[in-house]
MARSE-140964 format. One record per residue (C-alpha): residue number from 1; chain; y, z, x. Coordinates in steps of 0.02 Angstrom, whole numbers. Layout:
residues N
   num   chaine        y        z        x
   NUM        A        Y        Z        X
...
END
This chain:
residues 366
   num   chaine        y        z        x
     1        A      430      366      -23
     2        A      369      201      -95
     3        A      237      199     -231
     4        A       80      108     -184
     5        A      -38       22     -305
     6        A     -214       97     -310
     7        A     -337       13     -192
     8        A     -505      -31     -269
     9        A     -611      -46     -113
    10        A     -620       34       60
    11        A     -486      -85      117
    12        A     -315      -23      167
    13        A     -179      -34       35
    14        A      -43     -167       27
    15        A      132     -101       29
    16        A      241     -151     -116
    17        A      403      -91      -40
    18        A      542     -218      -12
    19        A      546     -256      171
    20        A      696     -368      188
    21        A      829     -231      195
    22        A      864     -159      367
    23        A      888       14      299
    24        A      713       23      225
    25        A      548       53      318
    26        A      466     -113      352
    27        A      290      -67      299
    28        A      143      -79      415
    29        A      169     -211      546
    30        A      356     -192      581
    31        A      462      -74      681
    32        A      608       14      591
    33        A      775      -78      606
    34        A      915       -9      713
    35        A     1055       82      626
    36        A     1233       13      613
    37        A     1358       65      747
    38        A     1517      164      708
    39        A     1631       13      718
    40        A     1607      -30      534
    41        A     1593     -199      450
    42        A     1742     -278      540
    43        A     1675     -226      708
    44        A     1503     -298      662
    45        A     1591     -462      622
    46        A     1691     -459      784
    47        A     1858     -443      693
    48        A     2007     -342      758
    49        A     2031     -224      903
    50        A     2010      -37      893
    51        A     2175       58      923
    52        A     2195      155     1084
    53        A     2123      331     1074
    54        A     1989      277      949
    55        A     1810      239      990
    56        A     1783       51     1018
    57        A     1667      -46      909
    58        A     1517     -144      975
    59        A     1546     -280     1103
    60        A     1511     -463     1061
    61        A     1351     -449     1162
    62        A     1295     -300     1057
    63        A     1338     -392      898
    64        A     1236     -541      953
    65        A     1091     -429      998
    66        A     1095     -349      826
    67        A     1098     -519      742
    68        A      949     -572      845
    69        A      856     -411      806
    70        A      894     -435      620
    71        A      830     -612      624
    72        A      671     -557      712
    73        A      648     -416      587
    74        A      669     -537      442
    75        A      542     -654      519
    76        A      421     -511      542
    77        A      450     -454      363
    78        A      404     -625      297
    79        A      247     -631      406
    80        A      200     -455      355
    81        A      200     -487      167
    82        A       30     -424      112
    83        A        1     -335      276
    84        A     -104     -178      271
    85        A      -23      -18      321
    86        A     -170       35      427
    87        A     -316      -52      506
    88        A     -487       33      505
    89        A     -644       -9      597
    90        A     -759     -104      480
    91        A     -629     -133      343
    92        A     -551     -233      269
    93        A     -581     -381      383
    94        A     -744     -335      467
    95        A     -752     -244      631
    96        A     -600     -326      710
    97        A     -418     -286      680
    98        A     -311     -442      666
    99        A     -141     -484      744
   100        A       13     -457      637
   101        A       40     -590      506
   102        A     -140     -648      508
   103        A     -242     -637      349
   104        A     -424     -600      320
   105        A     -526     -744      252
   106        A     -668     -637      188
   107        A     -672     -625       -3
   108        A     -704     -438        0
   109        A     -561     -403      119
   110        A     -411     -507       72
   111        A     -252     -456      162
   112        A     -227     -420      343
   113        A     -276     -282      461
   114        A     -140     -247      587
   115        A     -190     -211      765
   116        A      -27     -122      807
   117        A      -60        2      669
   118        A     -243       34      704
   119        A     -292      206      646
   120        A     -424      294      752
   121        A     -579      355      661
   122        A     -578      540      629
   123        A     -700      648      726
   124        A     -805      789      650
   125        A     -913      933      707
   126        A    -1092      963      654
   127        A    -1102     1072      501
   128        A     -920     1038      448
   129        A     -892     1013      263
   130        A     -734      973      165
   131        A     -644     1121       92
   132        A     -653     1142      -98
   133        A     -542     1015     -188
   134        A     -535      903      -36
   135        A     -633      761       41
   136        A     -624      628      177
   137        A     -569      447      185
   138        A     -694      306      164
   139        A     -676      236      340
   140        A     -719      408      412
   141        A     -883      429      318
   142        A     -996      356      452
   143        A     -913      461      588
   144        A     -947      617      483
   145        A    -1129      565      457
   146        A    -1154      534      643
   147        A    -1089      708      684
   148        A    -1222      782      567
   149        A    -1359      691      664
   150        A    -1386      548      544
   151        A    -1504      423      630
   152        A    -1423      281      534
   153        A    -1277      218      639
   154        A    -1152      151      514
   155        A    -1189       95      335
   156        A    -1362       97      259
   157        A    -1375      -80      189
   158        A    -1469     -169       50
   159        A    -1574     -257      181
   160        A    -1632      -87      244
   161        A    -1667      -26       70
   162        A    -1772     -178       24
   163        A    -1873     -176      184
   164        A    -2056     -219      156
   165        A    -2030     -297      -17
   166        A    -1989     -481      -14
   167        A    -1962     -490     -202
   168        A    -1826     -357     -199
   169        A    -1744     -441      -50
   170        A    -1735     -609     -144
   171        A    -1587     -605     -262
   172        A    -1646     -770     -335
   173        A    -1790     -676     -417
   174        A    -1673     -598     -545
   175        A    -1571     -442     -585
   176        A    -1612     -287     -481
   177        A    -1683     -160     -603
   178        A    -1734       23     -584
   179        A    -1858      110     -696
   180        A    -1856      301     -706
   181        A    -2026      367     -761
   182        A    -1984      534     -840
   183        A    -2079      666     -936
   184        A    -1987      610    -1093
   185        A    -2010      422    -1071
   186        A    -1951      279     -962
   187        A    -1768      237     -927
   188        A    -1729       59     -870
   189        A    -1566       25     -778
   190        A    -1481     -131     -712
   191        A    -1409      -99     -538
   192        A    -1242     -174     -484
   193        A    -1291     -224     -308
   194        A    -1147     -348     -291
   195        A    -1005     -230     -341
   196        A    -1072      -67     -270
   197        A    -1188     -123     -129
   198        A    -1182       33      -20
   199        A    -1214      147     -169
   200        A    -1358       44     -233
   201        A    -1432       30      -58
   202        A    -1423      219      -36
   203        A    -1504      248     -207
   204        A    -1644      121     -180
   205        A    -1671      177        0
   206        A    -1692      359      -49
   207        A    -1806      319     -194
   208        A    -1917      203      -88
   209        A    -1924      317       62
   210        A    -1822      205      175
   211        A    -1667      310      196
   212        A    -1685      460      313
   213        A    -1620      629      251
   214        A    -1616      815      284
   215        A    -1733      905      163
   216        A    -1623     1000       38
   217        A    -1770     1117        3
   218        A    -1770     1171      185
   219        A    -1588     1196      230
   220        A    -1630     1276      397
   221        A    -1717     1120      460
   222        A    -1620      996      565
   223        A    -1758      865      559
   224        A    -1717      699      475
   225        A    -1864      644      370
   226        A    -1912      502      251
   227        A    -2003      505       87
   228        A    -1979      463      -95
   229        A    -1828      575     -119
   230        A    -1820      575     -309
   231        A    -2006      593     -349
   232        A    -2048      748     -453
   233        A    -1866      805     -462
   234        A    -1787      860     -624
   235        A    -1631      831     -727
   236        A    -1553      996     -672
   237        A    -1390      981     -771
   238        A    -1389      922     -951
   239        A    -1236      927    -1066
   240        A    -1249      870    -1246
   241        A    -1138      724    -1293
   242        A    -1086      702    -1112
   243        A    -1218      663     -979
   244        A    -1380      705     -892
   245        A    -1381      736     -704
   246        A    -1520      729     -575
   247        A    -1558      687     -395
   248        A    -1573      859     -315
   249        A    -1747      905     -248
   250        A    -1690     1087     -235
   251        A    -1654     1087     -425
   252        A    -1503     1197     -391
   253        A    -1366     1068     -405
   254        A    -1311     1108     -228
   255        A    -1437     1007     -130
   256        A    -1385      857      -26
   257        A    -1474      739       95
   258        A    -1357      789      239
   259        A    -1236      643      232
   260        A    -1101      561      124
   261        A    -1079      383       61
   262        A     -912      296       32
   263        A     -845      284     -144
   264        A     -853      108     -213
   265        A     -729       95     -357
   266        A     -726      -74     -440
   267        A     -598     -121     -576
   268        A     -732     -195     -687
   269        A     -851      -47     -676
   270        A     -791       87     -795
   271        A     -869      236     -884
   272        A     -851      137    -1043
   273        A     -992      204    -1150
   274        A    -1165      280    -1152
   275        A    -1293      229    -1021
   276        A    -1176      218     -870
   277        A    -1266      262     -707
   278        A    -1143      343     -589
   279        A    -1136      449     -432
   280        A    -1104      637     -438
   281        A     -989      704     -302
   282        A     -870      845     -257
   283        A     -716      733     -247
   284        A     -547      816     -280
   285        A     -440      761     -425
   286        A     -274      807     -506
   287        A     -313      940     -633
   288        A     -166      893     -742
   289        A     -183      703     -745
   290        A     -371      696     -713
   291        A     -334      558     -588
   292        A     -395      539     -407
   293        A     -294      608     -262
   294        A     -228      481     -137
   295        A     -191      503       47
   296        A       -4      479       75
   297        A      -20      393      242
   298        A     -150      263      195
   299        A     -150      250        6
   300        A     -339      274        5
   301        A     -429      396     -113
   302        A     -473      565      -43
   303        A     -655      598      -83
   304        A     -809      501      -28
   305        A     -922      652      -50
   306        A    -1063      571     -150
   307        A    -1238      571      -73
   308        A    -1392      575     -185
   309        A    -1356      657     -353
   310        A    -1319      541     -499
   311        A    -1289      553     -686
   312        A    -1312      445     -840
   313        A    -1180      457     -976
   314        A    -1220      471    -1161
   315        A    -1045      430    -1220
   316        A     -883      352    -1159
   317        A     -808      455    -1016
   318        A     -653      359     -957
   319        A     -582      513     -870
   320        A     -713      488     -734
   321        A     -650      315     -686
   322        A     -606      297     -502
   323        A     -675      470     -471
   324        A     -861      428     -479
   325        A     -941      266     -421
   326        A    -1023      168     -565
   327        A    -1175       76     -495
   328        A    -1280       31     -645
   329        A    -1310       32     -833
   330        A    -1461      103     -922
   331        A    -1539       95    -1094
   332        A    -1481      244    -1195
   333        A    -1627      303    -1302
   334        A    -1712      420    -1178
   335        A    -1552      484    -1094
   336        A    -1481      530    -1265
   337        A    -1642      622    -1310
   338        A    -1639      717    -1144
   339        A    -1457      766    -1172
   340        A    -1506      859    -1331
   341        A    -1637      976    -1253
   342        A    -1602     1163    -1252
   343        A    -1514     1224    -1095
   344        A    -1476     1392    -1017
   345        A    -1308     1468     -974
   346        A    -1373     1570     -827
   347        A    -1424     1583     -687
   348        A    -1399     1394     -673
   349        A    -1282     1334     -810
   350        A    -1336     1183     -913
   351        A    -1512     1180     -839
   352        A    -1645     1141     -971
   353        A    -1762     1285    -1016
   354        A    -1906     1165     -997
   355        A    -1900     1045     -850
   356        A    -1871      862     -885
   357        A    -1954      779     -735
   358        A    -1922      617     -646
   359        A    -2098      570     -594
   360        A    -2043      422     -489
   361        A    -1917      278     -484
   362        A    -1980      101     -462
   363        A    -1885      -62     -433
   364        A    -1909     -244     -479
   365        A    -1809     -400     -519
   366        A    -1802     -472     -694
END
């Protein structure tokens, strides 16, 4: 099958297969071409007469119909250049799938979304979770969340996260900045709200008590609550010369807020050194190549299992690129110091013997 370039957003991928040849699949917005008849090249050209007893070639009318079909296929192929293989609700061109050959004029969704190839959103049951080493596709995340009872219908946005704070809502006031007040000192981080808006919105919304969640400390409860999710949590996983991880009120490393957020992989956001703020997740990956796993039918990454837990690197970790969403960059002094504390091997591996606490996370613009 054709090899597709890796998509960087939730948008559908653009087929790179040559679409002009009738024998090849005309990606996305085109029906497969008809096969040649048994009359051969001469019959296709209308030359000669088949001997008696042999099967006759196509009639002139059939030949003309084939030529017309080929011309139409070629025209479709030209119109379909850059056409997405699938069209999803909400991406890449907003909530509406476009007719074949039309292109999206939104900067974040260049390409076209083909109405004839619209892919229905997957449905889920309450309590369903991806199997180990698997995940879901980005366009299905909100359907999954709704099945779990999430009161937020669709994406949780930056506007929702900034509610009640006019300064945060005004990008003209400066760079969005988070400050972790920890038991070992403050950590200041720039947040990439333009390149990872849903991830930043989720993080800010949880920290400010604007994003509803299921309490991971009470797994039997089905009540969606609000509150400052990260206050008085700990860095429950600390690995020297690698990273520090937090964001789980249960302190077990298994706690979640009851929903997922889509991965937001951006080509300019890499795990390029210490201080990278990135989302933890349970996304699958190829154990040999360390690369993400892609869905064969859509070209999208299989994953999208991040929710609330995050980590801060203390060195370059390029193997995590396109597996974990980078959404900020922090100063490195305190994270490096935290990464060197003594940790246990059991019952919870890599948990510090003495808790390193996140007292609260505050936000401003600088």
